[in-house]
Every structure is written in structure tokens, then in C-alpha cells.
C-alpha positions as CSV (number, residue, x, y, z in Angstrom):
1,M,0.0,-0.1,0.0
2,E,1.1,3.5,-0.9
3,K,1.3,5.8,2.1
4,T,-0.1,8.6,0.0
5,A,-2.8,8.7,-2.6
6,T,-3.0,11.6,-5.2
7,G,-5.9,11.6,-7.7
8,K,-8.8,13.3,-8.9
9,A,-11.8,13.4,-6.6
10,Y,-15.2,12.1,-7.4
11,V,-17.8,13.5,-4.9
12,F,-20.9,11.8,-3.9
13,G,-23.6,12.5,-1.5
14,A,-25.2,10.8,1.6
15,N,-26.3,7.2,1.8
16,I,-24.4,5.8,-1.2
17,D,-25.3,2.1,-0.6
18,T,-23.6,-1.0,-1.8
19,D,-25.9,-1.5,-4.8
20,Q,-24.8,1.7,-6.0
21,I,-21.2,1.0,-5.5
22,Y,-21.6,-2.4,-7.2
23,P,-25.1,-3.2,-8.6
24,G,-26.5,-6.5,-7.3
25,R,-27.4,-7.6,-10.9
26,F,-23.7,-8.4,-11.4
27,V,-22.8,-10.4,-8.3
28,E,-22.4,-13.6,-10.5
29,L,-19.4,-12.1,-12.1
30,T,-16.3,-13.7,-10.7
31,D,-13.3,-12.2,-12.9
32,V,-11.9,-9.2,-11.1
33,E,-11.6,-7.2,-14.5
34,D,-15.3,-7.7,-15.3
35,V,-16.2,-6.7,-11.6
36,A,-14.1,-3.5,-12.0
37,K,-16.2,-2.5,-15.1
38,H,-19.3,-1.9,-13.0
39,A,-17.7,0.3,-10.1
40,M,-20.0,3.0,-8.9
41,E,-22.4,2.3,-11.6
42,G,-25.3,2.8,-9.6
43,A,-24.4,6.3,-8.5
44,D,-22.5,7.4,-11.7
45,P,-23.0,5.1,-14.9
46,D,-19.9,6.8,-16.4
47,F,-17.7,6.5,-13.5
48,V,-15.3,3.7,-14.8
49,K,-14.9,5.6,-18.1
50,K,-13.6,8.7,-16.2
51,F,-11.8,7.1,-13.3
52,N,-8.0,6.5,-13.3
53,K,-6.3,4.1,-10.8
54,G,-5.4,6.0,-7.7
55,D,-8.4,8.5,-7.9
56,I,-10.2,9.2,-4.7
57,I,-14.0,9.0,-3.8
58,V,-15.3,11.6,-1.5
59,A,-18.8,11.2,0.1
60,S,-21.0,12.6,2.9
61,T,-22.4,10.2,5.5
62,N,-23.2,6.5,5.5
63,F,-21.2,5.6,2.5
64,G,-21.5,1.9,1.9
65,C,-24.7,1.3,3.8
66,G,-27.1,-1.4,2.8
67,S,-26.4,-5.0,1.8
68,S,-23.4,-6.7,3.6
69,R,-22.2,-8.2,0.1
70,E,-18.3,-8.1,-0.3
71,H,-18.8,-7.0,-3.8
72,A,-19.0,-3.4,-3.2
73,A,-15.5,-3.5,-1.6
74,I,-14.1,-5.9,-4.1
75,T,-15.1,-3.4,-7.0
76,L,-13.4,-0.5,-5.4
77,K,-10.2,-2.6,-4.9
78,A,-10.4,-4.0,-8.4
79,V,-10.8,-0.5,-10.0
80,G,-7.9,0.8,-8.0
81,V,-9.4,3.5,-5.6
82,G,-6.5,5.3,-4.0
83,A,-8.8,6.1,-0.9
84,V,-12.3,6.8,0.1
85,L,-12.9,9.8,2.2
86,A,-16.3,10.3,3.9
87,E,-17.9,11.7,7.1
88,S,-19.1,8.1,8.0
89,F,-19.2,4.6,6.6
90,G,-21.6,1.6,6.7
91,R,-20.1,-0.5,9.4
92,I,-19.9,-3.9,7.5
93,F,-18.9,-2.2,4.3
94,Y,-16.0,-0.5,6.3
95,R,-14.7,-3.7,7.7
96,N,-15.0,-5.6,4.3
97,S,-13.1,-2.8,2.6
98,I,-10.3,-2.6,5.3
99,N,-10.1,-6.4,5.1
100,L,-9.5,-6.2,1.3
101,G,-6.8,-3.3,1.8
102,V,-9.0,-0.4,0.6
103,P,-8.2,2.7,2.5
104,L,-11.2,4.4,4.0
105,L,-10.8,7.6,6.1
106,V,-13.5,9.2,8.3
107,C,-13.3,12.9,7.7
108,P,-16.0,15.2,9.1
109,G,-16.9,17.8,6.4
110,I,-14.7,16.6,3.6
111,D,-17.6,16.6,1.0
112,K,-18.0,20.4,1.9
113,I,-14.6,21.5,0.9
114,V,-14.0,19.1,-2.1
115,A,-15.6,19.4,-5.6
116,S,-15.5,16.6,-8.3
117,G,-12.5,17.0,-10.4
118,Q,-10.2,18.7,-7.9
119,V,-7.0,17.0,-7.2
120,L,-6.4,15.6,-3.7
121,T,-3.3,14.2,-1.9
122,V,-4.2,11.9,1.1
123,N,-1.6,10.7,3.5
124,I,-3.1,7.5,4.5
125,E,-0.8,7.1,7.4
126,T,-1.4,10.5,9.2
127,G,-4.8,11.3,7.8
128,Q,-3.6,14.7,6.3
129,I,-5.6,15.7,3.2
130,T,-4.6,18.5,0.9
131,N,-6.9,19.7,-2.0
132,E,-4.1,20.6,-4.4
133,T,-6.6,22.5,-6.5
134,T,-7.6,24.9,-3.8
135,G,-4.8,24.7,-1.2
136,E,-7.3,23.6,1.5
137,A,-6.4,21.0,4.1
138,A,-8.5,18.6,6.3
139,Q,-7.7,16.1,8.8
140,A,-9.2,12.5,8.8
141,Q,-9.4,10.6,11.9
142,P,-6.4,8.5,12.6
143,M,-6.6,4.7,12.0
144,S,-5.4,2.3,14.5
145,E,-2.0,0.6,14.1
146,Y,-3.9,-2.7,13.6
147,V,-5.9,-1.2,10.5
148,M,-2.6,0.3,9.1
149,N,-0.9,-3.1,9.3
150,I,-3.8,-4.6,7.3
151,L,-3.6,-1.8,4.7
152,A,0.1,-2.1,4.5
153,S,-0.1,-5.8,3.9
154,G,-2.6,-5.4,1.1
155,G,-5.6,-6.9,3.2
156,I,-6.1,-9.2,6.0
157,K,-5.5,-12.4,4.3
158,P,-1.9,-11.3,3.1
159,M,-1.3,-10.1,6.5
160,I,-2.3,-13.3,8.3
161,K,-0.5,-15.4,5.7
162,S,2.7,-13.2,6.4
163,Q,2.3,-13.7,10.0
164,L,2.1,-17.4,9.8
165,E,5.0,-17.7,7.6
166,M,7.1,-15.8,10.0
167,Q,6.2,-18.2,12.8
168,R,7.6,-21.1,10.8
């Protein structure tokens, strides 16, 4: 995991649910490249056409609410989201995303100081966010050392696998 993410912001509102992140009609897809083609399709049908690996999603409250399907987190990892910044997250979505190595940062008011298309730099480790377009800064809540270890490992499975190999 990169300790910083720099990319264009895509701003969404409140209550973006998992079906908007990854529409349920595609749950039978198993190839990661096929899954990535449908990222954020329920909220912005042209998202994947505009998105570049490392870009950043910004939202208001309750991002990832709804179904507990892992598909929403899988599609964000598959498309290469640099980070997701929001005032709050759906609890199960948050855990699924962290477990897959997708950085989610809680940052109150972030959707009010960022507009779609602006360039952000996010320090995943410290939570420092800089809007490169406007010069404004914000501070996300720091993540625990445990969560940072999961992200640095690329997800919970690679982290545990590494820990088990070190014990041998």
C-alpha cells in the first residue's frame, strides 16, 4: 500500500449504498476485471470511463450502507481506488473494505471542501488531506496501528499469511 494517494476526486452525497457501488445484478461475475467494469455504476454510470487508478472517492455520510455483500469493497479494490474519504461509513462495508486493503478515512466535512474533479493528496498514515486545487487542508481521523498493518499488507489475508510464515 502506498502511504499517500494523489488523484482526482469524485464526490458523492449521503447514503451511497452497496448496490450503487456495485449493482447486485452483477454479483455472479467472478473475474476481477469484469467486476471493475461496474464500479460505482449505480451512482454514476460513466464512473469507470472517467476514473483513473489511484483516484479518490469523497462522500458525505453513511457511504457503503445497505447489503453486507463484499462485492462493493471488491469492486473498489479492483478498479484501483486510492482512498475513500467520507464523514461516515456503513459498518460492514467499512470492515469488508479494510479487510481487502482499501483505505477508508473518516473525515467530517470533507464533502463540503472538495468538488468533483479537484485533485487531492491523502496521507493514508497520518490522515492529512490536501486539496491541491484549492490549497485547503483537512484532517481525517487516524486509523489504528492494526488497521494500518492490514492496509500495508494489502488486506487481512496477506497479513495473516505473512504472520503465519514468520512463525515457521
